[in-house]
N, C-alpha and C positions, 0 to 999 in steps of 0.2 A: 872315937867310934862314930861312924856315920850312920844315922838312922834314916828310914824312908822319909821322915818329916824334914830332917836337915837337908837331904838331897833335894826335896821338892822346893825348900826355901832357896837353895842355891840356884835352882833352875828359874826362879821367878824373874831375876834381873835379865837373864838371857832371853826369856820369852818376851819381856817388855821391849828389849832392844829390837828383837825380830818384828814385833808388832808395830813399833814405831817406824821401823825401816820401811815397812810397807806403805806408810803414809807420807814418807819423805820424798819430795822431788826437788832436786837441786835447782838453784837459780839458773835459768838458761833462756835463750831465744832461738826459735826455729823458723824455717822458711816453709811456706805452703803456697798452693795455687800458682805454681810457676808455669808460665806459658811463653812460647817463643813464636815469633811471626815466621812466615815462610821465607826461606833464604833468597828467593827470587824477588822479594818485595823491593821496590825502589827505595834507596836510602839506607839499606842495611849495611852494617860495617863489613869491610872486606879484610880486616886485619886488626892488629892491636891498636888501641887508641894512642894518639900522640899527646892528647890533653883531655881532661875530663872536667866539665863544669858541674857544680852541685847547685841546684836551685833550691832555696829554702823550702822545706815541705809545707804544704798548706795545713792550716789549723782552723779553718773556718767552721768545719762541722765536726770538730773533735769532741768526743765524749770525755768529759773531764770529771775526775773525782779527786779533789784536793784534800790534803791532810787538815784535820781540825786545828792543828797547831801551826799552820802556815801563817807567816806574818803578812806577806804580800799576796793578798787574795787576787785571783784572776790572772796571775802572771805565769802559772805553771806551764801552760802550753807554749808560750813564747820562749820561756827558758829552755824547755825541752827541744824546741825547734832549733834554737841557736846552738845548743850543745850537739845536736845530731849533725848539723851542717859542718861544724868544726871537726867533729870526730870523723866524718866521711872524708873531708878534704885531707886530713892527716893520714888516714888509713889507705885511701886510694893513692896518694902520693908516694907512700912507703911501699905499697905492694903492686900497683898496676901501672900508673902513669902520673905525671904531674897534674895536680888538680887545684881548682880554685873555685870560690863561690861567685855566683852571678850567671846571667844569661850569656851565651856565646855571641859572636858578631853576626853580621848579616850574611856573610858567606856561608856556603854549605859544604861540609866535608865529612866523609865517612870515617875519617881519622880522628874526629872530635866527637866525644860522647857527652851526653847530657843526662844526669841522674836527677830525677824529680819524684814527686809523690805527695802523699799526705799522711799525717799522723791521725789515725782513726780513733784511738782510745789511749788515755793516760789515767792511771790510778796511782796516786802518790802513796797511798797506804799510811801506816803509822809506824814510825821508827820505834816508839815505845812498846807497841804491841808485838812487833817483830822481835825485839830484844827480850821481852818478858815471857811471851807465850809461843809465838811462831806457829808452825803447823798451818800456815795459810792466813792466820790472823794478822791484819795490818799489812798484808802483802802488796807489792807493787805490780803494775801491769802496763805494758806498752805495746801497741800494735800499729803497724804501718802498711800502706800500699805503695809499691815502688814501680816506677816506669823508667826505662832506659832507652834512649834514642840516639841516633847518629846525627848530631848537630840539629839542623832544622828538618830532618827527615822524620818518617813515622816511627812509632815505638816498636822496637824489636824484641824487648824483653819485659815481662811483667811478673810480679810476684808479691806476696805479702809476708810480713814478719809478725811473730807473736811471741811474747815471753814475759817473764817477770821474776820476782824473788822466790817463787816456789813455795814449798811447804816444809822448810827446814824447821826443826824444833827450836824454841827459845830457851831461856835460862830455866824456866819453871817446868818445861816439858821435855828437856833433854834427858834420856834415860841413862846416859853414861855418867858414872860417878865423877865428882869433882870437876865437871865441865860447865857448870852454870855461868861462872864469870867469863871464861873464854867465849862461850856461846853468845852471851850478851854483847861483849865487845865486838865480836865478829859482825853482828847485825847492825852495829852503829855505822858500818861502812857500806851497807847495802841500801840501795835506793834507786830512784829514777835515773840518776847519773850513771849507775852501773848498767841499767837496762839500755840506756842510750849507747853506751860503749859496745855492749854485746850486739845490739841491733846493727850498728855500723859495721862490725866485723862480719856479720852474716850477709849484709848487703854486698860487701866487698868480696866475700867468698863466693857468692852467687855469680858475680861478674867474672871472677877468676875461673869458675867451673865452666861458664859459657865459652871462655877462650880455650880452656883445656879440650873441650869437646870438639873444637874446630882445628886443633893442632897448632894454635898460635903460641902456646906456651907448654912446657913439659908438665905432666901430671904431678910430679914431685914438688913443683913450685907452689902448689896451692892445696890446702886442705879443703875437702868437700864441705859445703854448708850443711848444717844439721837440718834435715827435712822433718817436718811434722808427720807423724804416722797417721795414715788414714784410719778412721774409725771402722771397726768390724761391722759388717752388714749381715 
């Protein structure tokens, strides 16, 4: 026989799940502050690129927050830069055009694109805190500023990316029954490397959307980049 007390007890786990779900934001990267130069500007591309060069992003003024458990102190920004360069070359080659690292030659061509920029912030977080507690504790963060130009011409596309591991619950804060161990194991795989991969995908998606808008490729060939929502005024 169900009593009002027993019903209220049964409702508690459901309410906890709902409450926690309001706090949870999945790990993701989004694009913001996207701007395009005037099409009439000299050096703008006139079609799909034949090749794309990826210039390693600058890390000179990157805001760094390394994990207390890191062995090689001071290397995080260089590791992230190298990972991002390799991820961009791989994703661009797979989805848009053959890509390689390094500066282009002296000749100028609107068919050759150059992707460059800087990493503005890296927070390595704490894997142990993400595993144990989550909900933002020990979370990662990676932000960049990106520029795209046609070979030695002016920049025709600018945007920023921002994202991280989100506020997913850890083993101790997951309200779902019997999920502590799977949750902890899941967070062992989350980190700056994942943020780099997501960032590369959003950069490539932004270039793909630029080409879709000009009719150079079909819309179904590219998913739209995830745009950061503007704050309510």
